[in-house]
C-alpha positions as a printed Julia matrix, in Angstrom:
269×3 Matrix{Float64}:
  -6.68  -27.2     0.78
  -4.26  -29.55   -1.47
  -0.94  -30.62   -0.23
   1.66  -28.34   -0.88
   5.53  -28.26    0.03
   6.9   -25.56    1.91
  10.22  -23.66    2.17
  11.6   -21.05    4.83
  14.74  -20.12    2.63
  17.3   -17.61    4.99
  18.41  -15.22    1.67
  17.16  -13.47   -1.06
  19.43  -15.96   -3.31
  17.88  -19.03   -2.18
  14.06  -17.51   -2.94
  15.42  -16.44   -6.18
  16.94  -20.28   -7.37
  13.23  -21.58   -5.91
  11.27  -19.12   -8.06
  13.4   -19.8   -11.04
  13.39  -23.46  -10.9
  10.08  -24.44  -12.58
   7.62  -25.58   -9.08
   4.86  -23.57   -9.25
   5.51  -21.34   -6.4
   3.58  -18.36   -4.58
   5.91  -16.23   -2.28
   4.07  -16.42    1.39
   4.64  -12.85    3.08
   2.27  -12.22    6.24
  -0.09  -14.89    4.48
  -3.05  -12.67    5.46
  -4.43  -12.93    1.88
  -2.92  -15.87    0.46
  -3.85  -18.32    2.87
  -7.46  -17.57    2.84
  -7.17  -17.79   -0.8
  -6.16  -21.17   -0.51
  -8.81  -22.5     1.88
 -11.15  -21.03   -0.68
  -9.64  -23.29   -3.34
  -8.54  -19.54   -5.04
  -5.39  -20.96   -5.5
  -3.56  -24.35   -5.13
   0.23  -23.12   -5.24
   2.69  -26.74   -5.28
   5.04  -24.63   -3.0
   4.87  -22.0    -0.5
   8.15  -19.8    -0.03
   7.99  -18.21    3.05
  10.06  -15.26    3.85
  10.25  -14.79    7.29
  13.53  -15.74    7.8
  15.44  -13.41    5.46
  16.91  -10.2     7.73
  17.62   -8.71    4.81
  14.02   -7.87    3.91
  13.37   -6.63    7.48
  15.2    -3.52    8.07
  14.93    0.14    8.3
  17.19    2.54    7.17
  18.37    6.02    6.01
  19.68    5.81    2.55
  20.61    8.1    -0.29
  18.09   10.97    1.82
  15.55    8.91    2.11
  13.91    6.23    4.55
  14.33    2.73    3.28
  11.59    0.16    4.84
  11.98   -3.36    4.39
   9.53   -5.52    2.4
   8.77   -7.7     5.41
   8.08   -5.6     8.25
   4.9    -5.93    9.47
   2.06   -3.67    9.7
   2.63   -3.17   13.32
   6.28   -2.73   13.61
   6.03    0.19   11.36
   3.37    1.88   12.97
   4.95    1.91   16.36
   8.74    2.08   15.26
  10.25    5.39   15.36
  11.73    5.28   12.0
   8.44    5.83   10.03
   6.89    8.05   13.24
   9.56   10.29   12.24
   9.93   10.41    8.84
   6.39   10.19    7.97
   4.06    9.93   10.81
   1.03    9.8     8.86
   2.14    6.88    7.23
   2.8     5.36   10.8
  -1.22    6.34   11.64
  -2.22    4.57    8.55
  -0.54    1.27    9.4
  -2.09    1.39   13.08
  -5.62    1.67   11.74
  -5.01   -1.65    9.14
  -7.4    -4.19   10.39
  -6.95   -5.43   13.52
  -4.15   -6.47   15.7
  -3.95   -9.69   14.71
  -3.84   -8.85   11.12
  -1.51   -5.74   12.2
   1.53   -8.26   13.76
   1.36  -10.76   10.66
   0.51   -8.79    7.59
   3.31   -6.6     5.71
   3.88   -4.07    3.96
   5.35   -6.07    0.94
   2.88   -8.4     0.76
   0.34   -6.08    1.01
   1.85   -3.94   -1.96
   2.64   -7.25   -4.07
  -1.24   -8.05   -3.48
  -2.22   -4.55   -4.81
  -5.98   -5.01   -2.97
  -8.09   -2.23   -4.44
  -9.16   -1.74   -1.1
  -5.97   -1.66    0.58
  -4.41    1.22    2.53
  -0.72    0.86    1.66
  -1.12    1.09   -2.13
  -2.57    4.61   -1.98
  -0.08    5.83    0.7
   2.92    5.01   -0.99
   1.42    6.27   -4.35
   0.7     9.62   -2.82
   4.03   10.04   -1.4
   5.72    8.98   -4.82
   7.6     6.11   -3.09
  10.13    4.25   -4.8
   9.91    0.22   -4.86
  13.07   -2.06   -4.77
  13.38   -5.33   -6.04
  15.85   -8.03   -6.51
  16.69   -6.51   -9.68
  15.39   -2.77  -10.09
  13.44    0.23   -8.68
   9.86    1.09  -10.04
   8.81    4.54   -9.64
   5.18    4.08   -7.3
   3.61    4.91  -10.48
   4.73    2.86  -12.71
   4.04   -0.22  -10.06
   0.24   -0.59   -9.99
  -0.98   -1.71  -13.07
  -4.51   -2.37  -12.3
  -7.05   -4.52  -10.23
  -4.86   -6.84   -8.39
  -1.88   -5.58  -10.84
   1.74   -4.88  -10.14
   4.65   -4.39  -12.57
   6.47   -7.43  -10.68
   7.9   -10.4   -12.98
   6.82  -14.35  -11.85
  10.1   -14.59  -10.56
  10.84  -11.05   -8.88
  10.76  -10.47   -5.58
  10.09   -7.24   -3.69
  12.46   -6.23   -1.22
  11.69   -3.07    0.33
  10.87    0.66   -1.01
  12.42    4.18   -0.04
  10.37    7.28    0.96
  11.02   11.09    0.8
  10.24   13.02    3.44
   7.15   15.06    2.97
   6.2    18.38    4.05
   2.68   16.84    5.02
   1.06   13.39    4.67
  -1.9    12.25    5.74
  -4.8     9.2     5.03
  -8.14    8.69    6.18
 -10.02    5.79    5.27
 -14.01    4.87    5.54
 -14.08    1.39    6.87
 -16.25   -1.68    5.78
 -16.48   -2.18    9.59
 -16.6    -6.29    9.13
 -12.92   -6.56    7.25
 -11.92   -2.48    7.98
 -10.65   -2.55    4.36
 -11.28    0.84    3.0
 -14.8     1.34    0.9
 -13.23    4.27   -0.04
  -9.9     6.04    1.27
  -7.6     9.1     0.18
  -4.56    9.79    0.53
  -2.38   13.29    0.13
   1.51   14.57    0.6
   2.85   17.84    0.05
   5.97   18.23   -0.71
   8.45   21.58   -0.88
   9.69   20.8    -4.21
   7.08   18.99   -5.92
   3.46   19.99   -5.29
   1.11   18.01   -4.05
   0.36   14.12   -4.66
  -3.4    12.63   -4.13
  -4.22    9.14   -4.06
  -7.5     7.17   -3.88
  -8.09    3.4    -2.92
 -11.58    1.74   -3.16
 -11.75    2.13   -7.32
 -12.43   -0.54  -10.0
  -8.64    0.15  -11.09
  -6.96   -0.32   -7.6
  -4.91    2.61   -6.19
  -4.74    5.89   -8.45
  -3.93    9.41   -8.1
  -6.58   12.46   -8.44
  -4.65   15.0   -10.95
  -7.51   17.78  -10.92
  -7.29   17.63   -7.11
  -3.41   17.8    -6.97
  -3.56   20.86   -9.07
  -5.64   22.3    -6.8
  -4.07   21.51   -3.76
  -0.54   22.5    -4.93
  -1.85   25.88   -5.94
  -4.03   26.17   -2.43
  -3.29   23.59    0.1
  -6.62   23.87    1.97
  -9.82   21.62    2.3
 -11.52   25.01    0.33
  -9.65   24.18   -3.2
 -11.53   21.11   -3.7
 -14.81   22.8    -3.48
 -16.3    21.9    -6.98
 -14.55   18.84   -7.5
 -15.82   15.24   -7.99
 -14.36   12.0    -8.19
 -15.64   10.39  -11.43
 -18.31    7.55  -10.82
 -17.26    5.58  -13.6
 -14.0     5.0   -11.73
 -15.35    3.54   -8.42
 -16.11    0.24   -7.67
 -19.84   -1.44   -6.43
 -20.95   -4.29   -3.97
 -23.17   -5.03   -1.53
 -21.5    -2.53    0.76
 -21.97    0.41   -1.44
 -22.57    1.41   -4.91
 -20.24    3.8    -6.97
 -22.02    6.83   -7.18
 -21.68    6.81   -3.1
 -18.11    6.04   -3.09
 -17.55    8.71   -5.59
 -19.07   11.06   -3.42
 -17.9     9.98    0.09
 -13.94    9.94   -1.94
 -14.46   13.64   -2.98
 -15.64   14.38    0.89
 -12.56   12.49    1.92
 -10.21   14.47    0.05
 -11.32   17.55    1.91
 -11.08   15.89    5.62
  -7.7    14.23    4.72
  -6.23   17.78    3.68
  -7.17   19.44    7.39
  -6.03   16.35    8.67
  -2.49   17.09    7.19
  -2.79   20.74    8.14
  -3.81   19.98   11.76
  -1.08   17.16   12.59
   1.76   19.56   10.92
   0.82   22.66   13.18
């Protein structure tokens, strides 16, 4: 690993000043992906800007009738925190099954969303919930935030500060894990709203997290696994590697969609 400068600013304003001074910099949230990439020589920034000393990025609160989560809250904090458990218990449960205890203690929701790993859980969760992503300068709908494989709408000098969640009627997430990493070979999130139908999001594709419109339409008409019978996920949408082929992942995605709907129904009884 090459030498680099390390900064720990205490405010969002300090972060933005550093991002805009011309030095090749990377933001360090939980470091679960960035540090591994640097060790492998895939990234060699001249400076790391750590975000762990900024209180404004670690708060949860109700705001405008929605729940706001700070980008620097860890998976473990959110899984155990009463705010998310009360607002969207299915999302808290999702956070509690990310990787292992060590990763959950360090990895952050903002880091996961900004990295947009195609096998990560948070992108599918926030996409199904129709969350709003909040940066230092604007608000971005989840539908517009993810732009493809490891791609987001964030500008190079833009900081993801948090996100806002509507309260769904029901929400659940289910994944089939790759045993060693506990990343999702396939993961499906479903959220039902009283005034806005159903949203279904899929992770484990070749394009990152995506929605499944045909599944959404069927479940909006009748929220039951039976409504999904006969629906298939396009094999061309799925990624393929040594762990599983695209055809297997596509079949698995359709199976998990039915199961996660059943899980959401049972959790809301």
